[in-house]
DOKE-878611 format. One line per field, with one value per atom (N, C-alpha, C): residue number from 1; residue in one letter; atom name; x, y, z. Coordinates in nm, 2 decimals. Layout:
N
seq (NUM	...);
type (a	...);
atom (CA	...);
px (X	...);
py (Y	...);
pz (Z	...);
This chain:
182
seq (1	1	1	2	2	2	3	3	3	4	4	4	5	5	5	6	6	6	7	7	7	8	8	8	9	9	9	10	10	10	11	11	11	12	12	12	13	13	13	14	14	14	15	15	15	16	16	16	17	17	17	18	18	18	19	19	19	20	20	20	21	21	21	22	22	22	23	23	23	24	24	24	25	25	25	26	26	26	27	27	27	28	28	28	29	29	29	30	30	30	31	31	31	32	32	32	33	33	33	34	34	34	35	35	35	36	36	36	37	37	37	38	38	38	39	39	39	40	40	40	41	41	41	42	42	42	43	43	43	44	44	44	45	45	45	46	46	46	47	47	47	48	48	48	49	49	49	50	50	50	51	51	51	52	52	52	53	53	53	54	54	54	55	55	55	56	56	56	57	57	57	58	58	58	59	59	59	60	60	60	61	61	61	62	62	62	63	63	63	64	64	64	65	65	65	66	66	66	67	67	67	68	68	68	69	69	69	70	70	70	71	71	71	72	72	72	73	73	73	74	74	74	75	75	75	76	76	76	77	77	77	78	78	78	79	79	79	80	80	80	81	81	81	82	82	82	83	83	83	84	84	84	85	85	85	86	86	86	87	87	87	88	88	88	89	89	89	90	90	90	91	91	91	92	92	92	93	93	93	94	94	94	95	95	95	96	96	96	97	97	97	98	98	98	99	99	99	100	100	100	101	101	101	102	102	102	103	103	103	104	104	104	105	105	105	106	106	106	107	107	107	108	108	108	109	109	109	110	110	110	111	111	111	112	112	112	113	113	113	114	114	114	115	115	115	116	116	116	117	117	117	118	118	118	119	119	119	120	120	120	121	121	121	122	122	122	123	123	123	124	124	124	125	125	125	126	126	126	127	127	127	128	128	128	129	129	129	130	130	130	131	131	131	132	132	132	133	133	133	134	134	134	135	135	135	136	136	136	137	137	137	138	138	138	139	139	139	140	140	140	141	141	141	142	142	142	143	143	143	144	144	144	145	145	145	146	146	146	147	147	147	148	148	148	149	149	149	150	150	150	151	151	151	152	152	152	153	153	153	154	154	154	155	155	155	156	156	156	157	157	157	158	158	158	159	159	159	160	160	160	161	161	161	162	162	162	163	163	163	164	164	164	165	165	165	166	166	166	167	167	167	168	168	168	169	169	169	170	170	170	171	171	171	172	172	172	173	173	173	174	174	174	175	175	175	176	176	176	177	177	177	178	178	178	179	179	179	180	180	180	181	181	181	182	182	182);
type (m	m	m	p	p	p	a	a	a	r	r	r	k	k	k	k	k	k	k	k	k	q	q	q	p	p	p	f	f	f	g	g	g	k	k	k	k	k	k	i	i	i	q	q	q	k	k	k	l	l	l	r	r	r	r	r	r	e	e	e	k	k	k	k	k	k	m	m	m	t	t	t	l	l	l	a	a	a	n	n	n	l	l	l	a	a	a	n	n	n	e	e	e	t	t	t	g	g	g	l	l	l	s	s	s	k	k	k	d	d	d	y	y	y	l	l	l	s	s	s	s	s	s	i	i	i	e	e	e	k	k	k	g	g	g	e	e	e	i	i	i	i	i	i	p	p	p	p	p	p	v	v	v	s	s	s	v	v	v	i	i	i	l	l	l	q	q	q	l	l	l	s	s	s	r	r	r	a	a	a	l	l	l	e	e	e	i	i	i	d	d	d	s	s	s	g	g	g	v	v	v	l	l	l	l	l	l	k	k	k	e	e	e	e	e	e	e	e	e	k	k	k	r	r	r	a	a	a	g	g	g	k	k	k	k	k	k	k	k	k	d	d	d	e	e	e	d	d	d	y	y	y	q	q	q	k	k	k	r	r	r	t	t	t	e	e	e	s	s	s	y	y	y	s	s	s	y	y	y	e	e	e	v	v	v	l	l	l	t	t	t	p	p	p	e	e	e	a	a	a	r	r	r	h	h	h	k	k	k	h	h	h	l	l	l	k	k	k	a	a	a	f	f	f	r	r	r	v	v	v	f	f	f	i	i	i	e	e	e	p	p	p	k	k	k	a	a	a	d	d	d	h	h	h	r	r	r	g	g	g	v	v	v	s	s	s	y	y	y	q	q	q	h	h	h	l	l	l	g	g	g	e	e	e	e	e	e	f	f	f	i	i	i	y	y	y	v	v	v	l	l	l	r	r	r	g	g	g	r	r	r	i	i	i	e	e	e	v	v	v	m	m	m	v	v	v	g	g	g	e	e	e	n	n	n	r	r	r	n	n	n	v	v	v	l	l	l	g	g	g	p	p	p	d	d	d	k	k	k	c	c	c	i	i	i	h	h	h	f	f	f	n	n	n	s	s	s	s	s	s	i	i	i	v	v	v	h	h	h	k	k	k	l	l	l	r	r	r	n	n	n	l	l	l	s	s	s	d	d	d	e	e	e	r	r	r	a	a	a	e	e	e	l	l	l	i	i	i	v	v	v	v	v	v	l	l	l	y	y	y	t	t	t	p	p	p);
atom (N	CA	C	N	CA	C	N	CA	C	N	CA	C	N	CA	C	N	CA	C	N	CA	C	N	CA	C	N	CA	C	N	CA	C	N	CA	C	N	CA	C	N	CA	C	N	CA	C	N	CA	C	N	CA	C	N	CA	C	N	CA	C	N	CA	C	N	CA	C	N	CA	C	N	CA	C	N	CA	C	N	CA	C	N	CA	C	N	CA	C	N	CA	C	N	CA	C	N	CA	C	N	CA	C	N	CA	C	N	CA	C	N	CA	C	N	CA	C	N	CA	C	N	CA	C	N	CA	C	N	CA	C	N	CA	C	N	CA	C	N	CA	C	N	CA	C	N	CA	C	N	CA	C	N	CA	C	N	CA	C	N	CA	C	N	CA	C	N	CA	C	N	CA	C	N	CA	C	N	CA	C	N	CA	C	N	CA	C	N	CA	C	N	CA	C	N	CA	C	N	CA	C	N	CA	C	N	CA	C	N	CA	C	N	CA	C	N	CA	C	N	CA	C	N	CA	C	N	CA	C	N	CA	C	N	CA	C	N	CA	C	N	CA	C	N	CA	C	N	CA	C	N	CA	C	N	CA	C	N	CA	C	N	CA	C	N	CA	C	N	CA	C	N	CA	C	N	CA	C	N	CA	C	N	CA	C	N	CA	C	N	CA	C	N	CA	C	N	CA	C	N	CA	C	N	CA	C	N	CA	C	N	CA	C	N	CA	C	N	CA	C	N	CA	C	N	CA	C	N	CA	C	N	CA	C	N	CA	C	N	CA	C	N	CA	C	N	CA	C	N	CA	C	N	CA	C	N	CA	C	N	CA	C	N	CA	C	N	CA	C	N	CA	C	N	CA	C	N	CA	C	N	CA	C	N	CA	C	N	CA	C	N	CA	C	N	CA	C	N	CA	C	N	CA	C	N	CA	C	N	CA	C	N	CA	C	N	CA	C	N	CA	C	N	CA	C	N	CA	C	N	CA	C	N	CA	C	N	CA	C	N	CA	C	N	CA	C	N	CA	C	N	CA	C	N	CA	C	N	CA	C	N	CA	C	N	CA	C	N	CA	C	N	CA	C	N	CA	C	N	CA	C	N	CA	C	N	CA	C	N	CA	C	N	CA	C	N	CA	C	N	CA	C	N	CA	C	N	CA	C	N	CA	C	N	CA	C	N	CA	C	N	CA	C	N	CA	C	N	CA	C	N	CA	C	N	CA	C	N	CA	C	N	CA	C	N	CA	C	N	CA	C	N	CA	C	N	CA	C	N	CA	C	N	CA	C	N	CA	C	N	CA	C	N	CA	C	N	CA	C	N	CA	C	N	CA	C	N	CA	C	N	CA	C	N	CA	C	N	CA	C	N	CA	C	N	CA	C	N	CA	C	N	CA	C	N	CA	C	N	CA	C	N	CA	C	N	CA	C	N	CA	C	N	CA	C);
px (0.06	0.03	0.06	0.05	0.18	0.12	0.25	0.24	0.14	0.08	-0.01	0.04	0.05	0.10	0.06	0.15	0.07	0.07	-0.04	-0.08	0.02	0.05	0.15	0.07	0.10	0.07	0.05	-0.04	-0.05	0.06	0.15	0.26	0.35	0.36	0.47	0.46	0.32	0.29	0.34	0.29	0.33	0.51	0.55	0.70	0.76	0.71	0.75	0.73	0.62	0.57	0.66	0.70	0.79	0.90	0.96	1.10	1.12	1.00	1.00	1.01	0.95	0.94	1.13	1.18	1.30	1.29	1.18	1.16	1.21	1.28	1.31	1.16	1.20	1.05	1.07	1.18	1.17	1.12	1.15	1.06	0.90	0.89	0.74	0.67	0.74	0.71	0.70	0.78	0.75	0.64	0.61	0.51	0.34	0.35	0.22	0.20	0.30	0.28	0.28	0.31	0.32	0.46	0.46	0.62	0.66	0.78	0.86	0.84	0.82	0.80	0.66	0.59	0.40	0.43	0.47	0.51	0.56	0.68	0.73	0.67	0.58	0.50	0.37	0.32	0.26	0.33	0.45	0.50	0.55	0.55	0.60	0.47	0.32	0.23	0.19	0.21	0.17	0.05	0.06	-0.05	-0.11	-0.27	-0.35	-0.43	-0.37	-0.41	-0.55	-0.60	-0.75	-0.74	-0.85	-0.86	-0.81	-0.83	-0.76	-0.61	-0.56	-0.40	-0.36	-0.45	-0.44	-0.44	-0.54	-0.58	-0.45	-0.38	-0.25	-0.11	-0.11	-0.02	-0.05	-0.16	-0.18	-0.14	-0.17	-0.14	0.00	0.09	0.25	0.31	0.24	0.30	0.26	0.16	0.13	0.03	-0.03	-0.08	-0.26	-0.35	-0.52	-0.54	-0.59	-0.63	-0.72	-0.80	-0.89	-0.82	-0.72	-0.62	-0.59	-0.52	-0.50	-0.62	-0.74	-0.87	-0.93	-0.91	-0.97	-0.90	-0.75	-0.66	-0.68	-0.73	-0.75	-0.88	-1.00	-1.11	-1.10	-1.03	-1.02	-0.93	-0.83	-0.78	-0.85	-0.95	-1.05	-1.15	-1.15	-1.22	-1.38	-1.48	-1.62	-1.69	-1.65	-1.74	-1.87	-1.95	-2.11	-2.09	-2.05	-2.06	-1.97	-1.87	-1.77	-1.73	-1.85	-1.86	-1.82	-1.75	-1.67	-1.52	-1.46	-1.31	-1.28	-1.19	-1.12	-1.02	-0.99	-0.90	-0.80	-0.86	-0.79	-0.89	-0.86	-0.92	-1.06	-1.08	-1.22	-1.27	-1.21	-1.25	-1.28	-1.42	-1.40	-1.50	-1.47	-1.56	-1.62	-1.70	-1.74	-1.72	-1.69	-1.69	-1.80	-1.87	-2.02	-2.02	-1.88	-1.84	-1.72	-1.75	-1.65	-1.61	-1.70	-1.69	-1.62	-1.59	-1.54	-1.39	-1.33	-1.18	-1.10	-1.12	-1.11	-1.17	-1.23	-1.28	-1.25	-1.28	-1.25	-1.32	-1.44	-1.54	-1.55	-1.54	-1.56	-1.65	-1.72	-1.83	-1.78	-1.83	-1.80	-1.91	-1.91	-2.01	-1.91	-1.89	-1.79	-1.85	-1.78	-1.83	-1.71	-1.74	-1.65	-1.70	-1.62	-1.69	-1.70	-1.82	-1.84	-1.75	-1.73	-1.62	-1.49	-1.48	-1.36	-1.32	-1.20	-1.14	-1.06	-1.01	-0.92	-0.77	-0.70	-0.59	-0.49	-0.34	-0.24	-0.20	-0.31	-0.28	-0.40	-0.38	-0.47	-0.50	-0.59	-0.61	-0.58	-0.51	-0.51	-0.50	-0.58	-0.56	-0.63	-0.56	-0.64	-0.80	-0.85	-0.98	-1.09	-1.20	-1.33	-1.40	-1.46	-1.50	-1.63	-1.71	-1.86	-1.90	-1.93	-1.99	-2.14	-2.19	-2.34	-2.34	-2.40	-2.42	-2.55	-2.55	-2.66	-2.72	-2.61	-2.65	-2.50	-2.56	-2.45	-2.41	-2.32	-2.28	-2.13	-2.09	-1.94	-1.88	-1.74	-1.69	-1.62	-1.60	-1.52	-1.43	-1.30	-1.22	-1.15	-1.18	-1.10	-1.03	-0.90	-0.79	-0.81	-0.85	-0.87	-1.02	-1.11	-1.26	-1.33	-1.38	-1.48	-1.61	-1.65	-1.80	-1.82	-1.96	-2.02	-2.16	-2.16	-2.26	-2.34	-2.49	-2.59	-2.62	-2.72	-2.79	-2.88	-2.86	-2.92	-2.85	-2.75	-2.66	-2.53	-2.48	-2.37	-2.27	-2.15	-2.04	-1.99	-1.93	-1.86	-1.74	-1.62	-1.49	-1.39	-1.32	-1.19	-1.09	-1.07	-0.98	-0.84	-0.77	-0.62	-0.61	-0.71	-0.68	-0.68	-0.59	-0.58	-0.74	-0.79	-0.91	-0.91	-0.98	-0.99	-1.15	-1.20	-1.32	-1.31	-1.42	-1.42	-1.57	-1.58	-1.74	-1.74	-1.85	-1.87	-1.99	-2.05	-2.16	-2.14	-2.24	-2.21	-2.26	-2.31	-2.36	-2.24	-2.25	-2.14	-2.20	-2.11	-2.15	-2.15	-2.25	-2.25	-2.24	-2.18	-2.16	-2.16	-2.20	-2.15	-2.08	-1.96	-1.86	-1.81	-1.80	-1.78	-1.65	-1.58	-1.44	-1.39	-1.36	-1.35	-1.20	-1.11	-0.99	-0.97	-0.90	-0.86	-0.76);
py (-0.12	0.02	0.13	0.21	0.37	0.43	0.51	0.60	0.70	0.74	0.85	0.97	1.06	1.21	1.28	1.31	1.41	1.53	1.61	1.73	1.84	1.96	2.03	2.16	2.16	2.28	2.40	2.51	2.61	2.70	2.74	2.81	2.76	2.63	2.54	2.58	2.59	2.59	2.76	2.84	2.99	3.02	2.95	2.97	2.88	2.76	2.70	2.78	2.84	2.94	3.03	3.11	3.25	3.18	3.05	3.04	3.01	2.92	2.89	3.04	3.14	3.28	3.36	3.28	3.34	3.44	3.49	3.59	3.56	3.65	3.66	3.70	3.71	3.75	3.90	3.96	4.10	4.15	4.09	4.11	4.10	3.94	3.95	4.04	4.12	4.18	4.32	4.36	4.47	4.47	4.38	4.35	4.30	4.31	4.27	4.41	4.48	4.57	4.48	4.34	4.31	4.28	4.27	4.26	4.13	4.13	4.01	3.92	3.94	3.90	3.82	3.87	3.83	3.72	3.79	3.65	3.53	3.54	3.43	3.35	3.42	3.34	3.24	3.33	3.24	3.13	3.15	3.04	2.92	2.95	2.85	2.83	2.83	2.78	2.85	2.95	2.99	3.13	3.13	3.23	3.16	3.16	3.13	3.23	3.29	3.43	3.47	3.58	3.60	3.59	3.64	3.62	3.72	3.85	3.98	3.94	3.86	3.87	3.73	3.64	3.54	3.60	3.71	3.77	3.86	3.92	3.98	3.89	3.79	3.68	3.63	3.60	3.54	3.65	3.77	3.88	3.87	3.89	3.90	3.79	3.65	3.51	3.49	3.59	3.57	3.43	3.40	3.28	3.29	3.21	3.25	3.22	3.33	3.31	3.20	3.15	3.05	2.93	2.91	2.78	2.77	2.90	2.91	2.88	2.94	2.93	2.81	2.73	2.61	2.52	2.50	2.43	2.43	2.57	2.58	2.54	2.53	2.48	2.34	2.26	2.12	2.09	2.17	2.13	2.17	2.24	2.29	2.18	2.08	2.00	2.02	1.92	1.92	1.91	1.95	1.94	1.98	1.93	1.99	2.10	2.13	2.28	2.39	2.32	2.42	2.37	2.44	2.41	2.53	2.61	2.74	2.76	2.84	2.86	2.91	2.84	2.91	3.00	3.14	3.20	3.26	3.29	3.34	3.27	3.29	3.24	3.30	3.41	3.47	3.52	3.47	3.51	3.38	3.37	3.25	3.32	3.21	3.26	3.13	3.15	3.04	3.12	3.08	3.12	3.06	3.22	3.19	3.19	3.20	3.23	3.12	3.00	2.92	2.89	2.93	2.93	3.03	3.13	3.26	3.28	3.18	3.13	3.22	3.25	3.35	3.49	3.54	3.63	3.73	3.86	3.98	4.01	3.93	3.94	3.84	3.86	3.72	3.77	3.67	3.68	3.61	3.64	3.55	3.58	3.48	3.49	3.49	3.59	3.64	3.62	3.55	3.53	3.61	3.67	3.74	3.72	3.63	3.58	3.74	3.71	3.83	3.91	4.05	4.12	4.08	4.06	4.02	4.12	4.09	4.17	4.10	4.12	4.07	4.05	3.96	3.99	3.99	4.04	4.01	4.11	4.16	4.27	4.33	4.47	4.54	4.50	4.51	4.45	4.59	4.55	4.64	4.54	4.58	4.53	4.62	4.60	4.68	4.63	4.73	4.70	4.78	4.71	4.75	4.66	4.68	4.60	4.64	4.57	4.58	4.50	4.56	4.47	4.52	4.36	4.39	4.32	4.38	4.31	4.25	4.10	4.03	4.01	4.02	4.01	4.06	4.11	4.18	4.32	4.38	4.51	4.53	4.58	4.56	4.73	4.71	4.83	4.82	4.89	4.89	5.01	5.02	5.13	5.12	5.23	5.26	5.35	5.35	5.44	5.51	5.60	5.67	5.68	5.66	5.68	5.55	5.59	5.48	5.48	5.34	5.31	5.24	5.22	5.14	5.09	4.96	4.91	4.82	4.79	4.71	4.64	4.53	4.46	4.56	4.47	4.57	4.67	4.72	4.82	4.79	4.87	4.85	4.94	4.90	5.01	4.99	5.05	5.03	5.11	5.08	5.16	5.10	5.19	5.18	5.09	4.95	4.85	4.88	4.94	4.99	5.06	5.14	5.21	5.09	5.11	5.02	5.02	4.88	4.87	4.74	4.76	4.66	4.64	4.53	4.49	4.45	4.45	4.44	4.40	4.30	4.28	4.36	4.44	4.52	4.47	4.37	4.28	4.19	4.14	4.01	3.85	3.93	3.78	3.77	3.66	3.62	3.70	3.81	3.86	3.80	3.84	3.74	3.86	3.86	3.93	3.90	3.96	3.93	4.01	3.99	4.06	4.03	4.13	4.12	4.20	4.13	4.20	4.20	4.30	4.34	4.35	4.25	4.30	4.29	4.41	4.43	4.32);
pz (-0.02	0.00	0.01	-0.08	-0.11	0.00	0.06	0.17	0.16	0.25	0.24	0.24	0.14	0.14	0.30	0.36	0.49	0.43	0.49	0.44	0.52	0.47	0.51	0.59	0.69	0.76	0.69	0.74	0.63	0.67	0.76	0.78	0.69	0.71	0.60	0.47	0.42	0.29	0.25	0.31	0.30	0.30	0.38	0.39	0.25	0.23	0.06	-0.02	-0.03	-0.14	-0.16	-0.03	-0.06	-0.08	-0.03	-0.07	-0.22	-0.28	-0.41	-0.49	-0.43	-0.54	-0.48	-0.40	-0.39	-0.29	-0.23	-0.13	0.00	0.07	0.20	0.29	0.43	0.51	0.50	0.48	0.46	0.33	0.22	0.09	0.09	0.19	0.17	0.30	0.36	0.47	0.38	0.32	0.22	0.14	0.08	-0.04	0.02	0.18	0.26	0.35	0.40	0.49	0.63	0.64	0.76	0.81	0.94	1.01	0.99	0.99	0.98	1.09	1.21	1.32	1.31	1.24	1.25	1.13	1.03	0.92	0.98	1.05	1.08	1.19	1.25	1.36	1.29	1.16	1.08	1.01	0.96	0.91	1.00	1.14	1.24	1.27	1.26	1.29	1.41	1.46	1.58	1.57	1.47	1.46	1.30	1.30	1.20	1.16	1.03	0.99	0.94	0.96	0.91	0.77	0.72	0.55	0.50	0.55	0.51	0.49	0.60	0.59	0.46	0.45	0.35	0.21	0.20	0.07	0.06	0.14	0.14	0.09	0.17	0.13	0.00	-0.03	-0.18	-0.29	-0.27	-0.37	-0.39	-0.26	-0.28	-0.34	-0.31	-0.33	-0.49	-0.54	-0.66	-0.69	-0.57	-0.61	-0.57	-0.62	-0.64	-0.48	-0.39	-0.24	-0.25	-0.32	-0.31	-0.23	-0.32	-0.31	-0.14	-0.11	0.05	0.14	0.10	0.19	0.17	0.06	0.06	0.13	0.12	0.19	0.36	0.40	0.55	0.57	0.47	0.53	0.53	0.44	0.44	0.59	0.62	0.77	0.87	0.84	0.97	0.99	0.90	0.91	0.90	0.91	0.88	1.01	1.13	1.24	1.23	1.31	1.27	1.34	1.47	1.54	1.48	1.43	1.37	1.21	1.14	1.00	0.94	1.02	0.96	1.00	0.96	0.96	1.10	1.18	1.29	1.23	1.30	1.24	1.35	1.48	1.60	1.71	1.83	1.96	1.95	1.90	1.92	1.78	1.68	1.55	1.45	1.37	1.28	1.15	1.06	0.95	0.85	0.76	0.68	0.54	0.43	0.32	0.26	0.18	0.13	-0.02	-0.06	-0.22	-0.26	-0.21	-0.23	-0.41	-0.49	-0.62	-0.69	-0.59	-0.62	-0.64	-0.67	-0.66	-0.74	-0.89	-0.95	-0.96	-0.88	-0.85	-0.80	-0.80	-0.72	-0.59	-0.61	-0.50	-0.43	-0.28	-0.20	-0.11	-0.05	0.06	0.19	0.29	0.42	0.53	0.60	0.74	0.83	0.92	1.00	1.16	1.24	1.38	1.48	1.57	1.66	1.80	1.89	2.03	2.11	2.21	2.30	2.35	2.37	2.40	2.35	2.24	2.17	2.06	2.02	1.92	1.82	1.72	1.65	1.70	1.73	1.82	1.69	1.73	1.65	1.55	1.48	1.36	1.32	1.30	1.22	1.07	1.01	0.88	0.76	0.67	0.54	0.42	0.33	0.19	0.07	-0.02	-0.16	-0.17	-0.20	-0.25	-0.17	-0.13	-0.07	0.03	0.14	0.23	0.27	0.28	0.32	0.43	0.52	0.65	0.69	0.71	0.74	0.88	0.98	1.10	1.10	1.15	1.14	1.29	1.39	1.53	1.61	1.71	1.81	1.79	1.86	1.85	1.82	1.71	1.69	1.66	1.69	1.63	1.54	1.44	1.31	1.34	1.33	1.35	1.17	1.12	0.97	1.00	1.03	1.04	1.19	1.20	1.34	1.36	1.27	1.29	1.37	1.44	1.52	1.46	1.42	1.39	1.48	1.52	1.62	1.53	1.51	1.43	1.52	1.50	1.55	1.44	1.48	1.37	1.27	1.14	1.06	1.00	1.04	0.99	0.92	0.83	0.75	0.74	0.69	0.66	0.53	0.45	0.32	0.32	0.34	0.31	0.21	0.23	0.14	0.21	0.21	0.29	0.28	0.20	0.22	0.33	0.38	0.53	0.63	0.73	0.85	0.90	0.92	0.99	1.08	1.19	1.30	1.33	1.37	1.44	1.59	1.65	1.79	1.83	1.89	1.94	2.05	2.09	2.22	2.27	2.22	2.28	2.39	2.47	2.52	2.45	2.34	2.25	2.15	2.08	1.97	1.86	1.81	1.70	1.56	1.46	1.35	1.24	1.14	1.04	0.87	0.80	0.68	0.61	0.54	0.52	0.36	0.28	0.14	0.12	0.05	0.01	-0.13	-0.17	-0.34	-0.33	-0.42	-0.42	-0.56	-0.62	-0.74	-0.81);
């Protein structure tokens, strides 16, 4: 019986792609705007990056973001309670447009745990972002501008501006997030 090929962890996959492109961590940092330390933590498997970072990495590494997102979906497994992707301890998502691998528009259902924010990095990626709140009360920082949104409220902004989300409520927030990346 042939040996089964072991799946490569996400961080190792990024490291392999970076090395195949003959890029240093410093090169990748300059292409993404992320720190070398943060990128190193991803490659070591210490951090699982959020969607926006995966989009930045795929653009910098000149690969289709859908490939990285699909690999992470397989890795996450198909548990009944967790049929969405885990990204950090407090943030998870479900891809709503899996068929959009080669498209500029991608949609996600995002969950943020109560009184939690996205840890580790602020987000910034080329394009536009639309967020619609289904449940909870969230804070969306776009640059220095603070936006507080409750259910049935939305925001549309230039995602090349540094932005960050935080759940202000006592319940798990649920959002629809649509990203347009050129």
